[in-house]
C-alpha positions in Angstrom: 29.1 183.4 110.7 26.8 184.6 113.8 25.6 181.1 113.5 29.1 179.5 113.0 30.4 181.6 116.1 27.1 180.6 118.3 27.8 177.1 117.1 31.8 177.2 118.1 30.6 178.3 121.5 28.1 176.1 122.5 30.3 172.8 121.2 33.1 174.8 123.1 30.8 174.2 126.2 29.6 170.7 126.0 33.5 170.2 125.3 34.4 171.7 128.7 31.4 170.4 130.1 32.8 166.9 129.4 36.5 167.5 130.6 34.7 168.9 134.0 33.2 165.6 134.4 36.2 163.6 133.7 38.2 165.6 136.0 35.3 165.2 138.6 35.0 161.7 138.1 39.0 161.5 138.5 39.0 163.7 141.5 35.9 162.1 143.2 36.4 160.5 146.8 33.6 158.0 147.7 34.2 154.7 150.2 32.4 152.9 147.4 35.0 151.3 145.0 35.1 152.4 140.9 32.7 150.8 138.8 29.9 150.8 141.8 27.1 152.0 141.2 26.8 153.7 144.8 29.7 155.6 144.1 27.6 157.1 140.8 24.7 157.8 142.7 26.7 159.8 145.6 27.9 161.8 142.8 25.2 162.6 141.2 23.7 163.8 144.7 26.3 166.6 144.2 24.5 167.8 141.4 21.6 167.3 143.5 20.2 164.5 141.4 18.7 161.5 142.9 19.5 159.1 139.8 18.1 155.8 140.4 19.4 152.4 139.2 18.2 151.3 135.8 16.8 147.6 136.9 15.2 146.5 133.2 19.0 144.9 131.8 20.2 143.2 129.1 23.3 140.6 129.6 21.2 138.1 131.8 21.2 134.6 131.1 17.5 132.9 129.5 16.2 129.9 129.5 14.2 129.8 126.0 12.1 126.7 127.1 11.1 127.8 130.3 11.1 131.6 129.2 13.1 132.5 132.7 15.8 134.3 133.7 19.6 132.7 135.1 22.9 133.3 136.0 24.3 136.9 134.9 26.5 136.3 131.7 27.6 139.9 131.6 29.3 141.7 134.3 27.7 145.1 134.7 30.4 148.1 135.4 29.8 151.5 136.2 32.8 153.2 136.1 31.7 156.1 133.3 28.2 156.4 135.7 26.2 156.7 132.2 22.6 157.7 132.5 19.7 157.7 130.4 19.1 160.0 127.6 16.7 161.5 129.8 19.1 161.5 132.6 16.6 159.4 135.2 18.2 156.0 135.4 21.8 155.1 135.9 22.8 152.1 133.3 26.3 150.0 133.3 29.1 151.0 131.0 28.1 148.1 128.3 24.7 149.0 127.8 22.9 151.6 126.1 19.3 152.8 125.8 17.0 154.0 123.2 14.0 156.3 124.7 10.9 155.8 123.0 9.3 159.2 122.3 5.9 158.0 122.5 3.8 157.4 125.8 1.0 155.9 123.8 -0.6 153.1 125.9 -1.8 150.4 123.5 -4.5 148.5 123.3 -5.4 145.5 121.1 -7.7 141.8 121.0 -7.3 138.9 119.6 -8.4 135.4 119.3 -6.2 132.5 120.1 -8.2 129.2 119.3 -5.4 127.1 120.3 -2.6 127.3 122.4 0.3 126.9 119.4 -0.9 130.6 118.2 -0.2 131.6 121.5 2.6 134.1 121.8 4.7 135.0 125.0 3.5 138.1 126.9 6.9 139.8 128.1 9.6 137.5 125.3 7.9 136.9 122.1 10.7 138.4 120.1 13.2 135.9 121.9 11.0 133.1 121.5 10.4 133.4 117.6 13.6 134.7 116.5 16.7 133.3 118.7 14.7 129.5 118.6 16.4 126.3 117.9 13.8 125.4 115.1 13.2 121.8 114.6 11.9 122.3 110.9 9.0 124.6 111.0 8.5 124.0 114.5 10.1 125.2 117.7 9.5 124.3 121.0 10.8 127.8 122.7 8.4 128.5 125.8 6.6 125.2 125.3 7.6 124.7 129.5 6.8 128.3 130.3 4.2 128.3 133.1 1.9 130.8 130.8 2.3 128.4 127.7 1.3 125.4 129.7 -1.4 127.3 131.8 -3.2 128.2 128.7 -2.9 124.8 127.0 -4.2 122.7 130.5 -7.0 125.2 130.2 -8.1 125.1 126.9 -7.9 121.2 126.6 -9.4 120.9 129.9 -12.1 123.6 129.4 -12.8 123.0 125.9 -12.3 126.3 124.8 -10.3 129.0 123.2 -8.6 132.1 124.5 -9.7 135.9 123.9 -6.6 138.2 125.2 -7.3 141.8 125.8 -3.6 144.0 127.0 -2.5 146.9 127.4 0.6 147.9 126.6 3.3 150.7 127.9 6.8 150.7 126.9 9.7 153.5 128.1 12.7 151.8 126.9 14.9 149.8 124.2 17.4 148.9 126.7 20.6 147.1 124.3 23.9 145.5 125.3 27.3 146.9 123.3 29.1 143.9 121.4 31.5 142.0 123.1 30.9 142.8 126.5 32.9 141.5 129.1 31.9 138.3 130.6 31.1 138.3 134.9 33.7 136.3 136.4 31.6 133.4 137.5 30.3 132.3 133.8 33.6 133.1 132.5 35.6 130.7 135.1 33.3 128.0 133.6 34.3 128.4 130.0 37.6 128.3 131.2 37.0 125.1 133.0 35.5 123.5 129.9 38.9 124.7 128.1 41.2 123.1 130.8 39.2 119.4 130.4 39.6 119.8 126.1 42.9 120.8 126.4 43.6 117.8 129.0 41.1 115.2 127.0 39.1 114.8 129.3 36.3 115.0 127.2 33.3 113.1 129.1 34.2 115.8 132.0 33.6 118.5 129.5 30.3 117.4 128.0 29.8 117.6 131.6 30.6 120.7 132.5 28.7 122.0 129.1 25.6 120.6 130.6 26.1 122.3 134.0 26.8 125.2 132.2 23.3 125.3 130.7 21.5 124.2 133.7 22.8 127.6 135.4 23.6 129.7 132.8 20.2 129.1 130.4 20.1 128.3 126.4 20.3 132.2 125.5 21.4 136.0 126.6 19.5 139.1 126.8 20.6 141.2 124.0 17.7 144.0 124.0 14.9 144.0 126.4 12.0 146.6 126.3 10.9 148.3 129.6 7.6 149.1 130.1 4.3 147.5 131.3 1.3 145.9 130.8 -2.3 145.2 131.9 -3.7 141.2 130.4 -7.2 139.9 130.6 -7.1 136.6 129.1 -10.7 135.1 129.0 -11.6 131.3 128.2 -14.8 130.8 126.3 -16.3 127.3 125.0 -15.1 125.9 121.6 -18.8 125.4 120.8 -19.7 128.9 121.5 -16.8 130.0 119.4 -17.6 127.8 116.5 -21.2 128.6 116.5 -22.2 130.0 113.0 -24.3 132.9 114.9 -20.9 133.6 116.2 -19.5 136.7 114.8 -15.5 137.0 116.1 -15.8 141.4 115.2 -18.2 140.7 118.1 -16.4 138.4 120.4 -13.7 141.0 120.4 -15.7 143.9 121.1 -17.5 142.2 124.1 -13.9 141.1 125.1 -12.8 144.9 125.1 -15.7 146.1 126.9 -15.8 143.6 129.7 -11.5 144.9 130.0 -12.6 148.6 130.1 -14.8 147.7 132.4 -12.3 145.7 134.9 -9.5 148.7 134.7 -12.4 151.7 134.3 -11.4 152.9 131.5 -12.1 156.8 130.2 -14.2 157.5 127.7 -11.4 157.8 125.3 -10.5 154.1 125.2 -14.3 153.2 125.2 -16.1 150.3 122.9 -19.6 150.6 122.1 -21.7 147.5 122.5 -24.8 145.9 123.5 -26.1 144.5 126.5 -27.2 141.3 125.1 -23.7 140.4 123.1 -22.2 141.0 126.7 -24.8 138.6 128.7 -23.9 135.7 125.8 -20.4 136.6 126.2 -19.8 136.3 129.8 -22.0 133.4 129.7 -19.8 131.3 127.3 -16.8 131.9 129.6 -15.3 129.1 131.4 -12.4 131.1 132.9 -10.7 134.7 133.2 -7.3 135.6 134.2 -6.1 138.8 135.2 -2.1 139.6 135.2 -0.4 142.9 135.6 3.2 143.9 134.8 4.8 146.3 136.5 3.1 149.8 137.3 1.9 150.6 140.4 -0.1 148.1 142.8 -3.4 147.6 140.7 -6.7 149.0 143.1 -10.2 148.4 141.7 -10.7 152.0 142.2 -7.9 153.0 140.0 -8.3 154.5 136.5 -6.2 153.0 133.7 -4.9 156.9 133.3 -4.1 157.2 136.7 -1.9 153.8 136.5 -0.4 155.1 133.4 0.8 157.9 135.2 2.9 156.2 137.8 4.3 153.1 135.5 8.0 155.1 135.3 8.7 154.5 138.9 8.4 150.3 138.4 9.3 149.1 134.6 9.7 145.8 133.9 10.4 143.9 130.6 7.4 143.7 128.2 9.5 142.3 125.7 13.1 140.5 125.1 15.5 139.3 122.4 18.6 137.3 122.4 21.2 134.9 121.2 22.3 132.0 121.6 24.7 131.5 124.7 27.2 130.1 122.2 27.3 133.3 120.3 29.5 134.7 123.6 32.2 131.9 123.4 34.2 134.3 121.0 38.1 135.3 121.0 37.1 138.9 122.0 35.5 137.7 125.1 38.2 135.0 125.7 41.5 136.5 124.8 42.9 134.2 127.0 42.4 131.1 125.0 44.1 130.1 121.1 41.0 130.1 118.7 41.3 126.7 118.3 40.2 126.4 121.8 38.2 128.9 121.5 36.2 126.7 118.9 36.1 123.5 120.9 34.2 125.2 123.5 32.1 126.7 121.7 31.0 123.6 120.4 30.9 122.0 124.0 28.2 124.4 124.6 26.4 124.4 121.2 26.1 120.5 121.6 24.9 121.0 125.5 22.2 123.3 124.5 20.9 121.6 121.6 20.7 118.4 123.9 18.9 120.1 126.6 16.4 120.8 123.5 16.5 117.3 122.1 15.6 116.1 125.7 12.6 117.6 126.1 11.0 117.5 122.4 7.9 115.0 122.8 7.3 114.3 119.0 3.4 112.9 118.4 0.1 114.2 117.5 -0.7 117.6 118.5 -3.9 118.2 116.6 -7.0 118.2 119.2 -9.4 116.9 117.2 -7.2 113.9 115.9 -7.9 110.4 116.8 -4.4 110.1 117.9 -3.9 113.7 119.6 -1.0 113.0 122.1 -1.7 115.6 125.3 2.1 115.5 126.0 3.4 116.2 122.4 4.8 119.7 122.2 6.2 118.6 118.5 3.9 117.8 115.4 5.8 114.8 113.8 2.8 114.1 111.2 1.6 111.0 112.8 -2.4 112.6 113.1 -3.9 110.8 110.0 -1.5 107.7 110.1 -2.6 103.9 111.2 -0.6 102.4 112.9 0.2 98.1 113.1 1.2 95.7 115.4 5.0 95.2 115.6 7.2 92.5 117.4 10.3 93.2 119.6 12.6 90.2 120.3 14.0 91.1 123.4 17.8 92.9 123.5 21.1 91.7 124.6 24.5 93.8 125.2 28.2 92.8 125.3 31.4 94.3 127.4 34.9 94.4 126.7 37.9 96.0 128.7 40.5 98.3 127.7 43.3 98.5 130.0 43.5 97.3 133.6 41.6 97.7 137.2 42.4 96.9 140.6 38.8 96.6 142.3 36.6 98.2 140.4 35.4 96.6 136.9 33.6 99.1 134.2 32.2 95.9 132.7 31.0 94.6 136.3 27.0 94.5 135.6 26.7 96.0 131.7 26.7 92.5 130.3 23.3 91.8 129.2 21.9 88.4 127.5 18.5 87.9 125.7 16.2 86.3 127.9 14.6 84.0 124.9 17.8 82.8 124.0 20.0 82.6 126.9 23.0 83.9 125.2 24.0 87.3 123.1 21.8 86.4 120.5 18.5 86.7 118.9 15.6 84.3 118.4 15.1 82.5 114.9 13.5 85.1 112.5 15.1 87.9 114.4 17.9 89.9 112.9 20.5 91.5 115.1 20.6 95.4 115.0 23.3 97.3 116.8 21.9 100.4 118.2 25.0 101.8 119.6 28.8 101.1 120.8 30.0 103.3 123.2 32.6 103.7 126.0 32.9 104.4 129.7 35.9 105.0 131.6 36.4 103.4 134.8 37.9 105.3 138.6 41.0 105.8 138.8 42.6 103.2 141.1 46.3 103.4 142.8 48.7 100.9 144.6 52.2 101.2 146.0 54.6 98.8 144.9 57.7 97.9 147.1 60.6 95.6 146.9 64.0 94.6 147.2 66.7 95.9 145.0 70.0 97.3 144.8 73.6 95.6 145.6 72.9 92.5 147.4 69.0 93.3 147.7 70.2 96.1 150.4 68.0 99.0 149.6 64.0 98.9 149.6 62.7 100.3 146.5 58.7 101.6 146.0 56.9 102.9 143.2 52.7 103.7 142.5 51.0 102.1 139.7 47.8 103.4 138.4 44.9 101.4 136.9 42.1 102.6 134.8 40.2 100.8 133.1 37.6 101.3 129.9 34.2 99.7 129.4 33.5 99.3 125.5 29.7 98.0 125.5 27.7 97.3 121.9 24.1 97.3 122.5 22.1 95.1 120.2 18.1 95.1 119.6 16.1 92.0 117.8 14.3 93.0 115.1 11.7 90.7 113.1 13.6 89.8 110.0 10.9 87.5 108.5 7.1 85.9 109.4 7.0 85.2 113.3 4.3 83.6 114.9 1.8 85.5 117.3 3.0 86.4 120.9 6.4 85.2 120.0 8.2 88.6 121.0 8.0 90.9 124.4 5.9 93.6 125.5 7.8 97.1 126.2 7.1 98.7 129.0 9.3 101.9 129.1 12.6 102.9 130.4 13.7 104.6 133.6 16.9 104.8 135.2 18.4 106.6 139.3 17.1 109.2 138.5 14.5 109.5 135.0 11.1 107.7 135.6 9.5 105.6 133.0 7.2 107.1 130.9 5.0 104.5 130.6 4.6 103.4 134.9 5.2 107.4 135.8 7.5 106.2 138.5 11.2 105.0 138.4 10.9 101.4 138.1 8.7 98.6 135.7 5.0 98.5 135.4 3.6 95.1 137.5 4.5 92.0 135.6 7.3 93.6 134.1 10.9 92.6 134.6 14.3 94.9 134.1 17.2 94.5 131.6 20.5 96.5 131.2 20.5 98.4 128.7 23.5 100.8 127.4 25.2 101.9 130.8 23.1 103.1 133.0 19.4 102.2 132.0 17.0 100.0 132.5 14.4 98.1 129.8 11.2 96.8 130.9 10.4 93.9 128.6 7.1 90.9 130.0 6.2 88.1 127.9 2.8 87.4 130.0 0.6 88.6 127.2 -2.6 88.1 129.1 -1.7 90.0 132.4 1.0 92.4 130.9 -0.7 93.4 127.6 -2.9 96.1 129.3 0.4 98.3 130.4 2.4 97.8 127.5 3.3 100.0 125.1 3.1 99.3 121.3 6.9 99.3 120.0 8.3 100.0 116.9 12.0 99.6 117.5 15.1 101.9 118.3 17.7 104.5 116.0 20.1 106.2 117.2 22.9 108.2 115.0 24.8 105.0 115.0 22.2 102.5 112.9 19.0 103.1 111.6 15.8 101.2 112.4 14.9 98.3 110.3 11.0 98.0 110.9 10.9 102.0 109.4 11.5 99.9 105.9 8.1 97.6 106.4 7.7 96.0 110.0 6.9 92.3 109.6 3.6 92.0 111.0 2.6 88.3 113.2 0.9 86.8 110.5 -0.6 82.7 110.2 0.4 79.6 108.7 -1.5 80.9 105.5 0.4 84.1 104.7 4.0 83.1 106.1 4.7 81.9 102.6 3.6 85.3 101.0 4.9 87.4 103.6 8.4 86.0 103.1 8.6 86.8 99.8 7.9 90.4 100.4 10.1 93.0 99.4 9.9 95.7 102.5 10.8 91.8 104.4 13.9 91.7 102.2 14.8 95.4 102.7 14.1 95.0 106.3 16.3 92.2 107.0 19.4 92.8 104.7 20.4 96.3 104.5 23.4 97.2 106.8 22.4 98.8 110.1 23.7 101.8 108.9 21.7 102.3 105.8 18.7 102.0 107.3 16.3 105.2 107.5 16.8 107.3 111.3 12.9 107.2 111.7 10.0 105.5 113.2 7.2 103.2 111.3 4.0 105.2 110.1 1.2 105.4 113.2 4.8 105.6 115.8 6.1 108.5 117.0 10.0 108.7 118.2 10.8 109.1 122.2 14.5 109.9 123.4 15.9 107.1 125.4 19.5 109.3 126.2 22.2 111.1 124.8 25.2 108.7 125.2 28.8 110.6 124.1 26.5 113.0 122.1 24.5 110.4 120.2 20.6 110.7 120.4 19.3 107.5 121.1 15.6 106.9 120.1 12.7 104.6 120.7 9.0 104.7 118.6 6.0 103.9 120.0 2.7 104.3 119.0 1.0 108.0 118.6 -0.9 108.8 121.4 0.4 105.6 123.9 2.7 108.0 126.5 0.1 110.6 126.6 -0.6 111.1 130.2 -3.5 113.2 132.1 -0.5 116.1 132.9 1.6 117.9 131.6 5.8 116.4 131.9 7.9 118.5 133.7 10.7 120.0 132.2 13.8 117.3 131.7 16.8 119.7 133.3 20.6 119.0 132.4 22.9 117.3 133.5 22.0 114.5 131.2 24.5 111.7 132.0 26.1 110.6 135.3 29.3 113.0 136.4 32.3 111.1 135.2 34.6 109.8 137.3 37.1 112.4 138.0 40.9 111.7 137.3 43.8 111.9 139.6 45.3 115.2 140.4 48.7 115.3 138.5 50.7 118.1 139.3 52.0 118.4 135.5 48.6 118.4 134.1 48.5 122.5 134.1 47.7 124.9 132.0 48.7 128.3 132.5 49.0 131.7 131.1 51.3 133.0 129.1 51.8 136.9 129.4 54.4 137.6 127.1 52.2 135.9 124.6 49.1 136.8 125.6 48.0 133.4 125.1 46.2 130.9 127.0 48.4 127.0 126.7 49.3 124.0 128.5 52.2 123.9 130.2 54.6 122.0 127.6 57.6 122.9 129.8 56.5 120.7 132.9 56.0 118.0 130.4 59.5 118.2 128.9 61.3 118.0 131.9 59.4 115.1 133.4 60.3 113.3 130.1 64.3 114.6 130.5 64.0 113.7 133.9 62.3 109.8 133.3 64.9 109.2 130.5 68.2 110.0 132.9 66.6 107.5 135.8 66.8 105.0 133.0 63.6 103.1 134.8 60.6 101.3 132.8 58.0 103.1 135.0 56.3 106.3 134.5 55.2 106.6 137.9 57.2 108.4 140.6 59.8 106.2 142.3 61.2 107.0 145.4 64.3 104.9 146.8 64.7 103.9 150.7 66.9 102.2 152.7 65.3 99.2 154.9 66.5 98.8 158.9 68.6 95.6 158.3 70.3 97.7 155.4 70.6 100.6 157.4 72.0 98.0 160.2 74.6 96.2 158.0 76.1 99.5 156.2 76.6 101.1 159.5 78.1 97.9 160.9 80.1 98.0 157.6 80.9 101.6 158.2 82.4 101.3 162.0 84.5 98.2 160.7 86.2 100.1 157.9 86.6 103.3 159.4 88.5 100.6 162.2 90.7 99.0 159.5 91.3 102.4 158.0 92.0 104.1 161.0 94.5 101.0 162.1 96.3 101.0 158.7 97.0 104.5 159.1 98.2 103.8 162.7 100.5 101.4 161.9 102.1 103.1 158.7 102.7 106.0 160.3 104.2 104.0 163.5 106.7 101.8 160.6 107.5 105.5 159.2 108.5 106.3 162.5 110.7 103.2 163.5 112.2 104.2 160.0 113.4 107.2 160.9 114.6 107.0 164.0 116.8 103.9 162.7 118.4 105.5 160.2 119.8 108.2 162.7 120.9 106.0 165.1 123.2 104.2 162.8 124.2 108.1 161.7 124.7 108.9 165.7 126.3 105.3 166.7 129.1 105.8 163.4 130.0 109.8 164.4 130.8 108.5 168.1 133.0 105.7 167.0 134.8 108.2 164.8 135.3 110.7 167.2 136.5 108.0 170.1 138.9 106.3 167.7 140.0 109.9 166.6 140.6 110.9 170.0 142.6 107.9 171.0 144.9 108.7 167.8 145.3 112.4 168.8 146.1 111.2 172.7 148.8 108.8 171.4 150.5 111.0 169.1 150.6 113.4 172.1 
């Protein structure tokens, strides 16, 4: 009973303290609004506490290709003035911390023989667990500075890496489920939703790519706060592969070098021979030291001194997260109906997938292979395959209009003939393969039209006409369908747009001796038939394929043959299959010895071309391609009836159908065939005629009224006279009679 009484007293004390804290929060007055961290810090000073704001927080956008933080996805609110369990730091309402009860400093060494095996120092978990995998390989983190630096150094020095780390972890900070989204991020999502509701799909895709550009591919849901010291030594590959070299001795020598630089105490020491250390140092090509968090490291500072001060400057030492579209839910967007939430989630997911696909560079990634590609970040199995020379018979493109236009024809310059034939066709022995059919909406144009109308054409009627045409373009390329003569096709010199560099020439344009032809809607392909001068600048070509069609050359490409083998080649089963299988049934891949490269994304459809493995590998790593990957769509004309609204009663976000119904009723009432707004105006001539007629009419009516009144007056006056005259005459006669009688 005594123990029970003590427990009840303690619980009562905790409850009273909690009630007191709530009362303190409610009555506390500050210049800072509720939810601002400064208000909480002022409140903590009343209790003689100095609580600092915690800086290592989740809820931030994350670019998982570059390993960089982006825009704020979750809003940070401090209305409850929450602190960490140890009471040292102030944290937002939607965040909680798990203190790591150990203050142990962990040290370890590892050998990284290839950059493929390297793991990020501060973003390992999110790169591994939350990536978009393309089969067994992922490109997460491949465009980070850490990865690119290691890859370039290992290839340039022909070396391997030995890494020694010291890591100190203090807190694990996690995000609560269904947090409140930041106003900026939520506004972007609602904009995409409105565009989808108004059937502006192209604008929604463009907005989705801008969202990925500004807020990244993922959201950080967990962050490990701490500090670290890292030393990377690059040792020659020859030394690492030597039979006399013991891997364990290498790790011991690397640790000894690390401990000597950071002045470890005896408790961290490792025994090693001076001879091993000297051999290790002589085989070293580069060495890099990096510090993460903690105090500024000085040459005379020991690790114990450094570890005692890291709590004042914690940084993220590991990150975990989820893809950005995981936060597009009905809980985070209660304003939207569930169907619209699903459509917005799909747009965001496709935008992230496009970002990954645009930066996936396929090729051979094995350094000792003759087909090794320096720029490749995804191994496509082309390291041990042989390539063949394939022929390319050119391209052509047709364009048809849907709708009408005034001045801006969206098909202008889109149609393209094949220079080999001078028409939209392929040369003999080549088959036309439809690569893609797409459409682009032109700009909206308006024109005000006026004409005479009404009785006697006295009125001037005007209305506004809208014009918008859509270009429906179909792209074809010519693949060899049978034996072709040597040097009968075109040399391939790459692609470029107004904003994308040609990977073959390294600039926005074609290599010397190549000519640009229009392909797709806003892209140019470089071709040449000058085999003597341009062969050295060309790239062996292996066909196209897209989400709509396959590559006949992948069935079994037709090689240029001589006359003796012409009959034998024409009877080949591969030749028959490559020339008779439908475009949609062809394999969507490259021939053996060729690697696929993304040309563009048209309306969510990926278009690839095939080039010989290692043919596009340059001396430098290619920069990352950032969204957007399409030109900004033509802005639709603002219509006051294209509105979306939030229904307060039903707590749903819907399109305003009432205005649309009113518009339809008004259109039916006016009995007009035009869907545009019409205005009635009176011309000056008509106004003059109406004024004249009105004046004449008024005068006539006034005259008529006067005549009627006058006639009525005369009629009444005539009757009165007759009555008066008759009475007078009667009276006179009566008077005469009376006089006579008298």
